[in-house]
All heavy atoms as TSV, in Angstrom:
chain	resi	resn	atom	element	x	y	z
A	1	MET	N	N	-0.050	21.972	5.337
A	1	MET	CA	C	0.689	20.730	5.301
A	1	MET	C	C	1.763	20.770	4.212
A	1	MET	O	O	1.746	19.991	3.280
A	1	MET	CB	C	-0.260	19.560	5.040
A	1	MET	CG	C	-1.181	19.235	6.149
A	1	MET	SD	S	-0.242	18.275	7.308
A	1	MET	CE	C	-1.422	17.972	8.536
A	2	THR	N	N	2.665	21.704	4.333
A	2	THR	CA	C	3.733	21.798	3.347
A	2	THR	C	C	5.036	21.216	3.884
A	2	THR	O	O	6.058	21.298	3.214
A	2	THR	CB	C	3.966	23.266	2.932
A	2	THR	OG1	O	4.325	24.000	4.102
A	2	THR	CG2	C	2.720	23.852	2.288
A	3	ALA	N	N	4.989	20.631	5.072
A	3	ALA	CA	C	6.199	20.048	5.652
A	3	ALA	C	C	6.624	18.827	4.837
A	3	ALA	O	O	5.782	18.095	4.328
A	3	ALA	CB	C	5.941	19.642	7.096
A	4	PRO	N	N	7.937	18.617	4.703
A	4	PRO	CA	C	8.395	17.445	3.962
A	4	PRO	C	C	8.043	16.158	4.704
A	4	PRO	O	O	7.883	16.148	5.918
A	4	PRO	CB	C	9.906	17.637	3.888
A	4	PRO	CG	C	10.235	18.537	5.030
A	4	PRO	CD	C	9.027	19.401	5.230
A	5	ILE	N	N	7.908	15.096	3.941
A	5	ILE	CA	C	7.606	13.798	4.540
A	5	ILE	C	C	8.880	13.246	5.157
A	5	ILE	O	O	9.938	13.242	4.532
A	5	ILE	CB	C	7.060	12.830	3.482
A	5	ILE	CG1	C	5.757	13.381	2.920
A	5	ILE	CG2	C	6.841	11.445	4.072
A	5	ILE	CD1	C	5.210	12.610	1.755
A	6	GLU	N	N	8.767	12.787	6.386
A	6	GLU	CA	C	9.931	12.282	7.107
A	6	GLU	C	C	10.471	11.017	6.436
A	6	GLU	O	O	9.721	10.197	5.911
A	6	GLU	CB	C	9.545	11.988	8.547
A	6	GLU	CG	C	10.725	11.677	9.418
A	6	GLU	CD	C	10.376	11.648	10.889
A	6	GLU	OE1	O	9.309	12.129	11.279
A	6	GLU	OE2	O	11.208	11.144	11.644
A	7	ALA	N	N	11.786	10.866	6.460
A	7	ALA	CA	C	12.442	9.718	5.826
A	7	ALA	C	C	11.942	8.400	6.399
A	7	ALA	O	O	11.803	7.412	5.681
A	7	ALA	CB	C	13.953	9.827	5.992
A	8	LYS	N	N	11.653	8.364	7.689
A	8	LYS	CA	C	11.157	7.132	8.315
A	8	LYS	C	C	9.816	6.715	7.718
A	8	LYS	O	O	9.566	5.534	7.500
A	8	LYS	CB	C	11.017	7.311	9.822
A	8	LYS	CG	C	12.329	7.365	10.551
A	8	LYS	CD	C	12.084	7.477	12.038
A	8	LYS	CE	C	13.333	7.212	12.814
A	8	LYS	NZ	N	13.773	5.845	12.791
A	9	VAL	N	N	8.952	7.676	7.451
A	9	VAL	CA	C	7.645	7.377	6.879
A	9	VAL	C	C	7.804	6.867	5.453
A	9	VAL	O	O	7.160	5.897	5.051
A	9	VAL	CB	C	6.732	8.617	6.921
A	9	VAL	CG1	C	5.421	8.373	6.198
A	9	VAL	CG2	C	6.492	9.037	8.356
A	10	LYS	N	N	8.682	7.493	4.683
A	10	LYS	CA	C	8.931	7.043	3.312
A	10	LYS	C	C	9.493	5.623	3.292
A	10	LYS	O	O	9.060	4.785	2.502
A	10	LYS	CB	C	9.914	7.979	2.613
A	10	LYS	CG	C	9.372	9.345	2.296
A	10	LYS	CD	C	10.445	10.178	1.630
A	10	LYS	CE	C	10.030	11.594	1.403
A	10	LYS	NZ	N	11.108	12.402	0.806
A	11	ALA	N	N	10.462	5.348	4.154
A	11	ALA	CA	C	11.090	4.027	4.188
A	11	ALA	C	C	10.092	2.957	4.608
A	11	ALA	O	O	10.018	1.886	3.996
A	11	ALA	CB	C	12.285	4.042	5.138
A	12	ALA	N	N	9.315	3.225	5.628
A	12	ALA	CA	C	8.346	2.241	6.108
A	12	ALA	C	C	7.248	1.991	5.075
A	12	ALA	O	O	6.856	0.845	4.839
A	12	ALA	CB	C	7.741	2.703	7.427
A	13	SER	N	N	6.761	3.038	4.447
A	13	SER	CA	C	5.719	2.888	3.433
A	13	SER	C	C	6.229	2.115	2.225
A	13	SER	O	O	5.534	1.244	1.691
A	13	SER	CB	C	5.209	4.259	2.979
A	13	SER	OG	O	4.670	4.953	4.069
A	14	THR	N	N	7.431	2.413	1.797
A	14	THR	CA	C	8.018	1.715	0.659
A	14	THR	C	C	8.233	0.242	0.976
A	14	THR	O	O	7.930	-0.629	0.155
A	14	THR	CB	C	9.353	2.374	0.254
A	14	THR	OG1	O	9.102	3.746	-0.061
A	14	THR	CG2	C	9.974	1.684	-0.944
A	15	ALA	N	N	8.732	-0.051	2.156
A	15	ALA	CA	C	8.959	-1.448	2.547
A	15	ALA	C	C	7.648	-2.217	2.598
A	15	ALA	O	O	7.568	-3.357	2.141
A	15	ALA	CB	C	9.665	-1.509	3.895
A	16	SER	N	N	6.619	-1.606	3.134
A	16	SER	CA	C	5.317	-2.264	3.215
A	16	SER	C	C	4.759	-2.535	1.824
A	16	SER	O	O	4.255	-3.626	1.540
A	16	SER	CB	C	4.350	-1.389	4.003
A	16	SER	OG	O	3.102	-2.003	4.098
A	17	PHE	N	N	4.860	-1.553	0.943
A	17	PHE	CA	C	4.373	-1.717	-0.424
A	17	PHE	C	C	5.132	-2.826	-1.151
A	17	PHE	O	O	4.529	-3.693	-1.785
A	17	PHE	CB	C	4.494	-0.403	-1.197
A	17	PHE	CG	C	4.204	-0.561	-2.661
A	17	PHE	CD1	C	2.903	-0.733	-3.098
A	17	PHE	CD2	C	5.227	-0.553	-3.588
A	17	PHE	CE1	C	2.631	-0.895	-4.448
A	17	PHE	CE2	C	4.967	-0.719	-4.939
A	17	PHE	CZ	C	3.660	-0.873	-5.379
A	18	LEU	N	N	6.458	-2.813	-1.050
A	18	LEU	CA	C	7.265	-3.813	-1.755
A	18	LEU	C	C	7.048	-5.218	-1.204
A	18	LEU	O	O	7.007	-6.185	-1.973
A	18	LEU	CB	C	8.746	-3.431	-1.695
A	18	LEU	CG	C	9.127	-2.175	-2.483
A	18	LEU	CD1	C	10.604	-1.846	-2.288
A	18	LEU	CD2	C	8.800	-2.345	-3.960
A	19	ALA	N	N	6.894	-5.336	0.097
A	19	ALA	CA	C	6.636	-6.657	0.682
A	19	ALA	C	C	5.277	-7.186	0.236
A	19	ALA	O	O	5.150	-8.356	-0.136
A	19	ALA	CB	C	6.701	-6.573	2.201
A	20	GLY	N	N	4.269	-6.339	0.259
A	20	GLY	CA	C	2.943	-6.758	-0.208
A	20	GLY	C	C	2.945	-7.116	-1.679
A	20	GLY	O	O	2.333	-8.100	-2.097
A	21	LEU	N	N	3.661	-6.331	-2.478
A	21	LEU	CA	C	3.768	-6.607	-3.909
A	21	LEU	C	C	4.493	-7.929	-4.157
A	21	LEU	O	O	4.062	-8.737	-4.987
A	21	LEU	CB	C	4.506	-5.461	-4.600
A	21	LEU	CG	C	4.642	-5.552	-6.113
A	21	LEU	CD1	C	3.265	-5.507	-6.768
A	21	LEU	CD2	C	5.514	-4.412	-6.628
A	22	ALA	N	N	5.564	-8.166	-3.428
A	22	ALA	CA	C	6.310	-9.418	-3.591
A	22	ALA	C	C	5.449	-10.620	-3.222
A	22	ALA	O	O	5.458	-11.642	-3.923
A	22	ALA	CB	C	7.572	-9.386	-2.729
A	23	ILE	N	N	4.699	-10.516	-2.153
A	23	ILE	CA	C	3.821	-11.624	-1.744
A	23	ILE	C	C	2.734	-11.849	-2.797
A	23	ILE	O	O	2.432	-12.991	-3.154
A	23	ILE	CB	C	3.215	-11.357	-0.359
A	23	ILE	CG1	C	4.309	-11.472	0.701
A	23	ILE	CG2	C	2.084	-12.323	-0.058
A	23	ILE	CD1	C	3.889	-11.043	2.080
A	24	ALA	N	N	2.167	-10.771	-3.331
A	24	ALA	CA	C	1.128	-10.907	-4.353
A	24	ALA	C	C	1.686	-11.552	-5.627
A	24	ALA	O	O	1.053	-12.425	-6.220
A	24	ALA	CB	C	0.523	-9.547	-4.670
A	25	VAL	N	N	2.874	-11.118	-6.042
A	25	VAL	CA	C	3.495	-11.686	-7.251
A	25	VAL	C	C	3.832	-13.157	-7.032
A	25	VAL	O	O	3.547	-13.999	-7.885
A	25	VAL	CB	C	4.751	-10.880	-7.651
A	25	VAL	CG1	C	5.564	-11.614	-8.694
A	25	VAL	CG2	C	4.346	-9.506	-8.155
A	26	LEU	N	N	4.418	-13.463	-5.892
A	26	LEU	CA	C	4.732	-14.866	-5.610
A	26	LEU	C	C	3.472	-15.719	-5.563
A	26	LEU	O	O	3.450	-16.837	-6.067
A	26	LEU	CB	C	5.503	-14.986	-4.292
A	26	LEU	CG	C	6.955	-14.547	-4.344
A	26	LEU	CD1	C	7.552	-14.558	-2.940
A	26	LEU	CD2	C	7.765	-15.433	-5.272
A	27	ASN	N	N	2.421	-15.194	-4.988
A	27	ASN	CA	C	1.167	-15.931	-4.927
A	27	ASN	C	C	0.600	-16.158	-6.325
A	27	ASN	O	O	0.087	-17.233	-6.624
A	27	ASN	CB	C	0.164	-15.192	-4.061
A	27	ASN	CG	C	-1.073	-15.994	-3.809
A	27	ASN	OD1	O	-0.996	-17.179	-3.535
A	27	ASN	ND2	N	-2.227	-15.356	-3.917
A	28	ALA	N	N	0.702	-15.149	-7.191
A	28	ALA	CA	C	0.187	-15.281	-8.549
A	28	ALA	C	C	1.037	-16.234	-9.383
A	28	ALA	O	O	0.516	-16.998	-10.195
A	28	ALA	CB	C	0.130	-13.912	-9.217
A	29	VAL	N	N	2.348	-16.188	-9.198
A	29	VAL	CA	C	3.248	-17.034	-9.987
A	29	VAL	C	C	3.187	-18.481	-9.513
A	29	VAL	O	O	3.061	-19.404	-10.307
A	29	VAL	CB	C	4.695	-16.502	-9.915
A	29	VAL	CG1	C	5.673	-17.485	-10.517
A	29	VAL	CG2	C	4.789	-15.156	-10.618
A	30	VAL	N	N	3.260	-18.681	-8.214
A	30	VAL	CA	C	3.284	-20.035	-7.678
A	30	VAL	C	C	1.891	-20.653	-7.741
A	30	VAL	O	O	1.739	-21.809	-8.116
A	30	VAL	CB	C	3.832	-20.031	-6.230
A	30	VAL	CG1	C	3.781	-21.407	-5.630
A	30	VAL	CG2	C	5.260	-19.523	-6.232
A	31	ALA	N	N	0.865	-19.899	-7.355
A	31	ALA	CA	C	-0.545	-20.282	-7.458
A	31	ALA	C	C	-0.881	-21.643	-6.858
A	31	ALA	O	O	-1.861	-22.251	-7.218
A	31	ALA	CB	C	-1.010	-20.208	-8.910
A	32	ASP	N	N	-0.055	-22.121	-5.990
A	32	ASP	CA	C	-0.395	-23.316	-5.220
A	32	ASP	C	C	0.235	-23.173	-3.847
A	32	ASP	O	O	0.794	-22.142	-3.518
A	32	ASP	CB	C	0.045	-24.601	-5.925
A	32	ASP	CG	C	1.548	-24.680	-6.139
A	32	ASP	OD1	O	2.290	-23.870	-5.571
A	32	ASP	OD2	O	1.987	-25.579	-6.866
A	33	ASN	N	N	0.167	-24.176	-3.047
A	33	ASN	CA	C	0.646	-24.036	-1.682
A	33	ASN	C	C	2.117	-24.387	-1.507
A	33	ASN	O	O	2.571	-24.552	-0.393
A	33	ASN	CB	C	-0.215	-24.849	-0.721
A	33	ASN	CG	C	-0.038	-26.343	-0.947
A	33	ASN	OD1	O	0.566	-26.761	-1.918
A	33	ASN	ND2	N	-0.582	-27.131	-0.046
A	34	SER	N	N	2.875	-24.484	-2.584
A	34	SER	CA	C	4.292	-24.847	-2.441
A	34	SER	C	C	5.112	-23.713	-1.804
A	34	SER	O	O	6.143	-23.973	-1.197
A	34	SER	CB	C	4.902	-25.241	-3.786
A	34	SER	OG	O	4.918	-24.153	-4.664
A	35	LEU	N	N	4.649	-22.480	-1.920
A	35	LEU	CA	C	5.373	-21.355	-1.322
A	35	LEU	C	C	5.356	-21.444	0.199
A	35	LEU	O	O	6.385	-21.323	0.853
A	35	LEU	CB	C	4.767	-20.032	-1.783
A	35	LEU	CG	C	5.401	-18.763	-1.228
A	35	LEU	CD1	C	6.842	-18.656	-1.703
A	35	LEU	CD2	C	4.623	-17.553	-1.675
A	36	LEU	N	N	4.193	-21.672	0.758
A	36	LEU	CA	C	4.053	-21.776	2.208
A	36	LEU	C	C	3.728	-23.203	2.632
A	36	LEU	O	O	3.362	-23.447	3.781
A	36	LEU	CB	C	2.965	-20.828	2.714
A	36	LEU	CG	C	3.247	-19.343	2.524
A	36	LEU	CD1	C	2.049	-18.524	2.936
A	36	LEU	CD2	C	4.469	-18.922	3.294
A	37	GLY	N	N	3.869	-24.153	1.724
A	37	GLY	CA	C	3.538	-25.540	1.993
A	37	GLY	C	C	4.192	-26.140	3.221
A	37	GLY	O	O	3.545	-26.890	3.956
A	38	PRO	N	N	5.480	-25.833	3.490
A	38	PRO	CA	C	6.112	-26.425	4.669
A	38	PRO	C	C	5.509	-25.957	5.998
A	38	PRO	O	O	5.672	-26.618	7.008
A	38	PRO	CB	C	7.569	-25.974	4.566
A	38	PRO	CG	C	7.771	-25.615	3.138
A	38	PRO	CD	C	6.443	-25.159	2.641
A	39	LEU	N	N	4.815	-24.828	5.991
A	39	LEU	CA	C	4.212	-24.308	7.230
A	39	LEU	C	C	2.855	-24.957	7.467
A	39	LEU	O	O	2.123	-25.241	6.523
A	39	LEU	CB	C	4.021	-22.792	7.139
A	39	LEU	CG	C	5.270	-21.940	7.042
A	39	LEU	CD1	C	4.877	-20.486	6.850
A	39	LEU	CD2	C	6.131	-22.102	8.261
A	40	PRO	N	N	2.484	-25.155	8.722
A	40	PRO	CA	C	1.130	-25.645	9.003
A	40	PRO	C	C	0.095	-24.626	8.509
A	40	PRO	O	O	0.358	-23.426	8.469
A	40	PRO	CB	C	1.084	-25.742	10.526
A	40	PRO	CG	C	2.482	-25.635	10.991
A	40	PRO	CD	C	3.277	-24.981	9.925
A	41	VAL	N	N	-1.075	-25.097	8.147
A	41	VAL	CA	C	-2.120	-24.226	7.592
A	41	VAL	C	C	-2.466	-23.091	8.553
A	41	VAL	O	O	-2.643	-21.948	8.131
A	41	VAL	CB	C	-3.380	-25.062	7.255
A	41	VAL	CG1	C	-4.515	-24.167	6.796
A	41	VAL	CG2	C	-3.054	-26.078	6.186
A	42	TRP	N	N	-2.530	-23.373	9.845
A	42	TRP	CA	C	-2.912	-22.351	10.819
A	42	TRP	C	C	-1.859	-21.251	10.939
A	42	TRP	O	O	-2.145	-20.162	11.406
A	42	TRP	CB	C	-3.160	-22.968	12.192
A	42	TRP	CG	C	-1.958	-23.636	12.793
A	42	TRP	CD1	C	-1.600	-24.936	12.663
A	42	TRP	CD2	C	-0.949	-23.024	13.594
A	42	TRP	NE1	N	-0.424	-25.190	13.320
A	42	TRP	CE2	C	-0.003	-24.026	13.916
A	42	TRP	CE3	C	-0.752	-21.741	14.080
A	42	TRP	CZ2	C	1.123	-23.769	14.692
A	42	TRP	CZ3	C	0.379	-21.498	14.857
A	42	TRP	CH2	C	1.290	-22.494	15.157
A	43	LEU	N	N	-0.624	-21.504	10.477
A	43	LEU	CA	C	0.453	-20.526	10.587
A	43	LEU	C	C	0.637	-19.699	9.315
A	43	LEU	O	O	1.255	-18.638	9.342
A	43	LEU	CB	C	1.758	-21.254	10.934
A	43	LEU	CG	C	2.981	-20.433	11.278
A	43	LEU	CD1	C	2.696	-19.516	12.466
A	43	LEU	CD2	C	4.152	-21.338	11.589
A	44	GLN	N	N	0.067	-20.152	8.206
A	44	GLN	CA	C	0.283	-19.460	6.930
A	44	GLN	C	C	-0.312	-18.053	6.906
A	44	GLN	O	O	0.342	-17.109	6.467
A	44	GLN	CB	C	-0.298	-20.303	5.789
A	44	GLN	CG	C	0.484	-21.575	5.561
A	44	GLN	CD	C	-0.108	-22.442	4.482
A	44	GLN	OE1	O	-1.059	-22.054	3.806
A	44	GLN	NE2	N	0.462	-23.624	4.310
A	45	ALA	N	N	-1.535	-17.879	7.369
A	45	ALA	CA	C	-2.171	-16.549	7.358
A	45	ALA	C	C	-1.435	-15.556	8.255
A	45	ALA	O	O	-1.169	-14.420	7.826
A	45	ALA	CB	C	-3.637	-16.658	7.747
A	46	PRO	N	N	-1.059	-15.919	9.495
A	46	PRO	CA	C	-0.303	-14.962	10.308
A	46	PRO	C	C	1.049	-14.595	9.692
A	46	PRO	O	O	1.477	-13.451	9.791
A	46	PRO	CB	C	-0.116	-15.674	11.650
A	46	PRO	CG	C	-1.204	-16.672	11.711
A	46	PRO	CD	C	-1.472	-17.083	10.297
A	47	VAL	N	N	1.705	-15.544	9.037
A	47	VAL	CA	C	2.989	-15.242	8.403
A	47	VAL	C	C	2.796	-14.233	7.288
A	47	VAL	O	O	3.561	-13.270	7.155
A	47	VAL	CB	C	3.665	-16.533	7.885
A	47	VAL	CG1	C	4.798	-16.224	6.915
A	47	VAL	CG2	C	4.182	-17.357	9.051
A	48	LEU	N	N	1.742	-14.424	6.472
A	48	LEU	CA	C	1.473	-13.473	5.382
A	48	LEU	C	C	1.159	-12.082	5.907
A	48	LEU	O	O	1.464	-11.079	5.266
A	48	LEU	CB	C	0.320	-13.972	4.520
A	48	LEU	CG	C	0.646	-15.151	3.611
A	48	LEU	CD1	C	-0.603	-15.624	2.901
A	48	LEU	CD2	C	1.727	-14.787	2.623
A	49	ALA	N	N	0.569	-11.987	7.084
A	49	ALA	CA	C	0.266	-10.682	7.667
A	49	ALA	C	C	1.482	-10.079	8.364
A	49	ALA	O	O	1.677	-8.860	8.352
A	49	ALA	CB	C	-0.889	-10.809	8.652
A	50	LEU	N	N	2.306	-10.912	8.977
A	50	LEU	CA	C	3.425	-10.407	9.774
A	50	LEU	C	C	4.659	-10.031	8.951
A	50	LEU	O	O	5.429	-9.177	9.369
A	50	LEU	CB	C	3.821	-11.437	10.830
A	50	LEU	CG	C	2.803	-11.600	11.961
A	50	LEU	CD1	C	3.205	-12.751	12.865
A	50	LEU	CD2	C	2.678	-10.320	12.750
A	51	VAL	N	N	4.850	-10.636	7.795
A	51	VAL	CA	C	6.037	-10.323	6.984
A	51	VAL	C	C	6.046	-8.847	6.561
A	51	VAL	O	O	7.025	-8.141	6.814
A	51	VAL	CB	C	6.159	-11.273	5.781
A	51	VAL	CG1	C	7.178	-10.776	4.772
A	51	VAL	CG2	C	6.541	-12.672	6.261
A	52	PRO	N	N	4.985	-8.329	5.921
A	52	PRO	CA	C	5.009	-6.896	5.586
A	52	PRO	C	C	5.096	-5.994	6.814
A	52	PRO	O	O	5.796	-4.982	6.799
A	52	PRO	CB	C	3.694	-6.662	4.832
A	52	PRO	CG	C	3.306	-7.997	4.348
A	52	PRO	CD	C	3.808	-8.981	5.360
A	53	ALA	N	N	4.397	-6.367	7.886
A	53	ALA	CA	C	4.442	-5.551	9.103
A	53	ALA	C	C	5.850	-5.531	9.691
A	53	ALA	O	O	6.344	-4.480	10.118
A	53	ALA	CB	C	3.451	-6.086	10.128
A	54	GLY	N	N	6.502	-6.667	9.712
A	54	GLY	CA	C	7.868	-6.738	10.237
A	54	GLY	C	C	8.856	-5.951	9.395
A	54	GLY	O	O	9.723	-5.243	9.927
A	55	LEU	N	N	8.722	-6.051	8.083
A	55	LEU	CA	C	9.609	-5.287	7.202
A	55	LEU	C	C	9.349	-3.786	7.313
A	55	LEU	O	O	10.283	-2.979	7.249
A	55	LEU	CB	C	9.450	-5.753	5.751
A	55	LEU	CG	C	9.976	-7.156	5.468
A	55	LEU	CD1	C	9.637	-7.574	4.047
A	55	LEU	CD2	C	11.474	-7.233	5.702
A	56	THR	N	N	8.093	-3.412	7.492
A	56	THR	CA	C	7.756	-1.999	7.683
A	56	THR	C	C	8.377	-1.466	8.969
A	56	THR	O	O	8.967	-0.384	8.999
A	56	THR	CB	C	6.228	-1.820	7.724
A	56	THR	OG1	O	5.692	-2.266	6.479
A	56	THR	CG2	C	5.850	-0.375	7.957
A	57	TRP	N	N	8.244	-2.233	10.046
A	57	TRP	CA	C	8.834	-1.827	11.321
A	57	TRP	C	C	10.350	-1.690	11.180
A	57	TRP	O	O	10.938	-0.705	11.634
A	57	TRP	CB	C	8.497	-2.842	12.412
A	57	TRP	CG	C	9.137	-2.490	13.708
A	57	TRP	CD1	C	8.647	-1.657	14.660
A	57	TRP	CD2	C	10.416	-2.931	14.189
A	57	TRP	NE1	N	9.546	-1.561	15.700
A	57	TRP	CE2	C	10.636	-2.330	15.433
A	57	TRP	CE3	C	11.389	-3.778	13.669
A	57	TRP	CZ2	C	11.789	-2.546	16.170
A	57	TRP	CZ3	C	12.536	-3.997	14.406
A	57	TRP	CH2	C	12.731	-3.389	15.639
A	58	LEU	N	N	10.982	-2.667	10.553
A	58	LEU	CA	C	12.437	-2.645	10.409
A	58	LEU	C	C	12.891	-1.446	9.575
A	58	LEU	O	O	13.859	-0.767	9.934
A	58	LEU	CB	C	12.920	-3.948	9.777
A	58	LEU	CG	C	14.418	-4.098	9.624
A	58	LEU	CD1	C	15.102	-4.101	10.982
A	58	LEU	CD2	C	14.750	-5.377	8.871
A	59	ALA	N	N	12.205	-1.173	8.490
A	59	ALA	CA	C	12.584	-0.036	7.645
A	59	ALA	C	C	12.413	1.279	8.392
A	59	ALA	O	O	13.262	2.169	8.310
A	59	ALA	CB	C	11.753	-0.028	6.368
A	60	GLY	N	N	11.316	1.418	9.106
A	60	GLY	CA	C	11.090	2.638	9.886
A	60	GLY	C	C	12.094	2.798	11.006
A	60	GLY	O	O	12.542	3.900	11.318
A	61	TYR	N	N	12.480	1.702	11.626
A	61	TYR	CA	C	13.442	1.740	12.722
A	61	TYR	C	C	14.840	2.100	12.226
A	61	TYR	O	O	15.570	2.856	12.867
A	61	TYR	CB	C	13.465	0.377	13.419
A	61	TYR	CG	C	14.392	0.319	14.604
A	61	TYR	CD1	C	14.014	0.862	15.818
A	61	TYR	CD2	C	15.641	-0.290	14.501
A	61	TYR	CE1	C	14.862	0.801	16.916
A	61	TYR	CE2	C	16.494	-0.344	15.591
A	61	TYR	CZ	C	16.096	0.194	16.794
A	61	TYR	OH	O	16.953	0.137	17.856
A	62	GLN	N	N	15.205	1.569	11.069
A	62	GLN	CA	C	16.545	1.779	10.534
A	62	GLN	C	C	16.721	3.133	9.842
A	62	GLN	O	O	17.834	3.632	9.754
A	62	GLN	CB	C	16.904	0.668	9.531
A	62	GLN	CG	C	17.081	-0.685	10.160
A	62	GLN	CD	C	18.288	-0.741	11.074
A	62	GLN	OE1	O	19.298	-0.124	10.811
A	62	GLN	NE2	N	18.167	-1.485	12.152
A	63	ALA	N	N	15.636	3.709	9.355
A	63	ALA	CA	C	15.743	4.973	8.617
A	63	ALA	C	C	16.130	6.110	9.557
A	63	ALA	O	O	15.761	6.135	10.729
A	63	ALA	CB	C	14.421	5.294	7.930
A	64	ARG	N	N	16.866	7.046	9.015
A	64	ARG	CA	C	17.323	8.199	9.780
A	64	ARG	C	C	16.163	9.161	10.040
A	64	ARG	O	O	15.303	9.366	9.209
A	64	ARG	CB	C	18.404	8.904	8.979
A	64	ARG	CG	C	19.193	9.921	9.741
A	64	ARG	CD	C	20.316	10.445	8.879
A	64	ARG	NE	N	21.370	9.475	8.753
A	64	ARG	CZ	C	22.518	9.516	9.441
A	64	ARG	NH1	N	22.710	10.509	10.272
A	64	ARG	NH2	N	23.429	8.618	9.273
A	65	HIS	N	N	16.150	9.734	11.221
A	65	HIS	CA	C	15.127	10.704	11.597
A	65	HIS	C	C	15.338	12.003	10.832
A	65	HIS	O	O	16.464	12.449	10.670
A	65	HIS	CB	C	15.181	10.968	13.105
A	65	HIS	CG	C	14.258	12.028	13.574
A	65	HIS	ND1	N	12.890	11.847	13.600
A	65	HIS	CD2	C	14.478	13.284	14.009
A	65	HIS	CE1	C	12.330	12.966	14.056
A	65	HIS	NE2	N	13.274	13.836	14.306
A	66	THR	N	N	14.252	12.593	10.353
A	66	THR	CA	C	14.318	13.873	9.668
A	66	THR	C	C	13.982	14.971	10.678
A	66	THR	O	O	12.865	15.041	11.166
A	66	THR	CB	C	13.311	13.929	8.509
A	66	THR	OG1	O	13.545	12.831	7.637
A	66	THR	CG2	C	13.433	15.224	7.747
A	67	PRO	N	N	14.968	15.812	11.029
A	67	PRO	CA	C	14.669	16.868	12.007
A	67	PRO	C	C	13.671	17.886	11.433
A	67	PRO	O	O	13.691	18.183	10.255
A	67	PRO	CB	C	16.027	17.537	12.255
A	67	PRO	CG	C	16.985	16.946	11.302
A	67	PRO	CD	C	16.319	15.826	10.566
A	68	ARG	N	N	12.815	18.371	12.290
A	68	ARG	CA	C	11.837	19.374	11.893
A	68	ARG	C	C	12.139	20.676	12.626
A	68	ARG	O	O	12.542	20.683	13.764
A	68	ARG	CB	C	10.428	18.945	12.264
A	68	ARG	CG	C	9.953	17.763	11.498
A	68	ARG	CD	C	8.511	17.504	11.845
A	68	ARG	NE	N	8.044	16.331	11.138
A	68	ARG	CZ	C	6.802	15.948	11.134
A	68	ARG	NH1	N	5.907	16.621	11.825
A	68	ARG	NH2	N	6.442	14.890	10.484
A	69	SER	N	N	11.907	21.771	11.922
A	69	SER	CA	C	12.082	23.075	12.580
A	69	SER	C	C	10.756	23.454	13.228
A	69	SER	O	O	9.676	23.146	12.730
A	69	SER	CB	C	12.470	24.126	11.552
A	69	SER	OG	O	11.460	24.261	10.585
A	70	ILE	N	N	10.856	24.102	14.363
A	70	ILE	CA	C	9.664	24.545	15.072
A	70	ILE	C	C	9.226	25.873	14.449
A	70	ILE	O	O	9.992	26.827	14.384
A	70	ILE	CB	C	9.946	24.717	16.569
A	70	ILE	CG1	C	10.356	23.363	17.145
A	70	ILE	CG2	C	8.741	25.282	17.276
A	70	ILE	CD1	C	10.769	23.435	18.595
A	71	VAL	N	N	7.999	25.895	13.985
A	71	VAL	CA	C	7.499	27.091	13.301
A	71	VAL	C	C	6.710	27.935	14.233
A	71	VAL	O	O	5.980	27.575	15.040
A	71	VAL	CB	C	6.613	26.695	12.103
A	71	VAL	CG1	C	6.047	27.914	11.414
A	71	VAL	CG2	C	7.398	25.852	11.142
């Protein structure tokens, strides 16, 4: 496994990490429901799950493909 990591994987992983970190920091700083307060309670959990997933998908989709040589 000495092949380089594809740019799409790096971009998607970084986006997922940063989105999760941002949500955790905002949750710790705000520490009440004012961040997601305007949303109905039943919609808050899916939004928290879908934001990192959506950003991960977008980063992976937008990143350039890394060509691999056939060994």
